[in-house]
C-alpha positions as CSV (number, residue, x, y, z in Angstrom):
1,M,7.3,6.1,5.1
2,M,7.3,2.6,6.4
3,K,9.5,0.1,4.6
4,K,8.9,-3.7,4.6
5,K,11.3,-4.3,7.4
6,D,9.5,-1.7,9.6
7,F,6.1,-3.3,8.7
8,V,7.3,-6.8,9.7
9,A,8.6,-5.4,13.0
10,L,5.2,-3.8,13.6
11,Y,3.4,-7.0,12.6
12,Q,5.7,-9.0,15.0
13,E,4.8,-6.6,17.8
14,L,1.0,-6.5,17.2
15,G,0.9,-10.3,16.8
16,N,3.1,-11.1,19.8
17,I,5.3,-13.2,17.5
18,E,8.6,-14.1,19.1
19,S,10.9,-14.0,16.1
20,F,11.3,-11.5,13.4
21,T,11.9,-14.3,10.9
22,A,8.6,-16.0,11.7
23,A,6.8,-12.6,11.3
24,S,8.6,-12.0,8.0
25,Q,7.6,-15.4,6.7
26,Q,3.9,-14.7,7.5
27,V,4.0,-11.4,5.7
28,E,5.7,-13.0,2.7
29,L,3.1,-15.7,2.7
30,F,0.3,-13.2,2.7
31,M,1.8,-11.2,-0.2
32,E,2.4,-14.4,-2.2
33,A,-1.2,-15.4,-1.7
34,V,-2.4,-12.1,-3.0
35,R,0.0,-12.4,-6.0
36,V,-1.3,-15.9,-6.9
37,A,-4.9,-14.8,-6.6
38,M,-4.2,-11.8,-8.9
39,E,-2.5,-14.1,-11.5
40,K,-5.7,-16.3,-11.5
41,D,-7.8,-13.1,-12.2
42,D,-9.5,-13.4,-8.8
43,L,-10.8,-10.4,-6.9
44,V,-9.3,-10.5,-3.4
45,I,-11.8,-9.1,-0.8
46,L,-10.6,-8.6,2.7
47,R,-13.6,-7.4,4.8
48,K,-13.1,-4.2,6.7
49,F,-9.8,-3.7,4.9
50,G,-10.3,-3.5,1.2
51,N,-10.3,-5.1,-2.3
52,F,-7.5,-6.0,-4.6
53,E,-8.6,-6.1,-8.2
54,K,-6.7,-6.6,-11.5
55,R,-7.5,-3.8,-14.0
56,I,-6.7,-3.7,-17.7
57,L,-5.0,-0.6,-19.2
58,K,-5.9,-0.8,-22.9
59,G,-3.2,-0.1,-25.5
60,R,-3.4,3.4,-27.0
61,V,-1.9,5.4,-29.7
62,G,1.2,7.3,-28.5
63,R,3.7,9.6,-30.2
64,N,7.4,9.8,-30.0
65,P,8.0,13.5,-29.1
66,K,11.5,13.5,-30.7
67,T,10.6,12.1,-34.1
68,G,6.8,12.6,-34.2
69,D,6.2,8.9,-35.2
70,T,3.0,7.3,-33.9
71,L,3.1,4.0,-32.2
72,M,0.7,1.7,-30.4
73,T,1.4,1.0,-26.7
74,E,0.8,-2.4,-25.3
75,T,-2.1,-3.5,-23.1
76,K,-1.1,-3.6,-19.4
77,Y,-2.5,-5.0,-16.3
78,R,-2.4,-3.1,-13.0
79,V,-3.5,-4.1,-9.5
80,N,-5.9,-1.6,-7.9
81,F,-6.6,-1.4,-4.2
82,K,-9.9,0.0,-3.1
83,P,-10.0,0.5,0.7
84,A,-13.1,-0.5,2.6
85,S,-15.2,2.3,4.1
86,T,-14.5,1.2,7.6
87,F,-10.8,1.3,6.9
88,N,-11.1,4.8,5.4
89,K,-13.2,6.0,8.4
90,R,-10.6,4.7,10.9
91,I,-7.7,6.4,9.1
92,D,-9.8,9.6,8.7
93,D,-10.7,9.6,12.4
94,Y,-7.1,9.0,13.5
95,T,-5.8,11.8,11.2
96,K,-8.4,14.3,12.5
97,A,-7.5,13.4,16.1
98,L,-3.8,14.1,15.3
99,E,-4.7,17.5,13.8
100,A,-6.9,18.4,16.7
101,A,-4.3,17.6,19.3
102,P,-2.1,20.6,20.5
103,K,1.2,20.6,18.8
104,K,4.3,20.5,20.9
105,R,6.8,23.3,20.2
106,K,10.4,22.5,19.9
107,S,12.6,24.4,22.4
108,C,15.4,26.4,21.0
109,K,18.3,26.4,23.3
110,K,21.2,28.7,22.4
111,A,24.6,27.1,22.3
112,K,27.2,28.8,24.5
């Protein structure tokens, strides 16, 4: 699992950015731009990467399992990410290459 700090470090390395702070600010700016676009109901399309889209989850009738009372849940909005086919293909090819590579065996040294 890659946390935000690890992602920023990778971003800094790939972009040849001198300071971690500058890389962190750029990542924050990107995320804020996506957030603002989602708030404006815009579809964010990043070619060869994927699409960010706001989806509506309509309210539905639910039931309290303890009391059996029925209640109506609220309508919610969720952001959906649909990866581009080129992005999916690249990840798939990389994963297949890892699976095809011979696995290294760990040596078991006995303690004296």
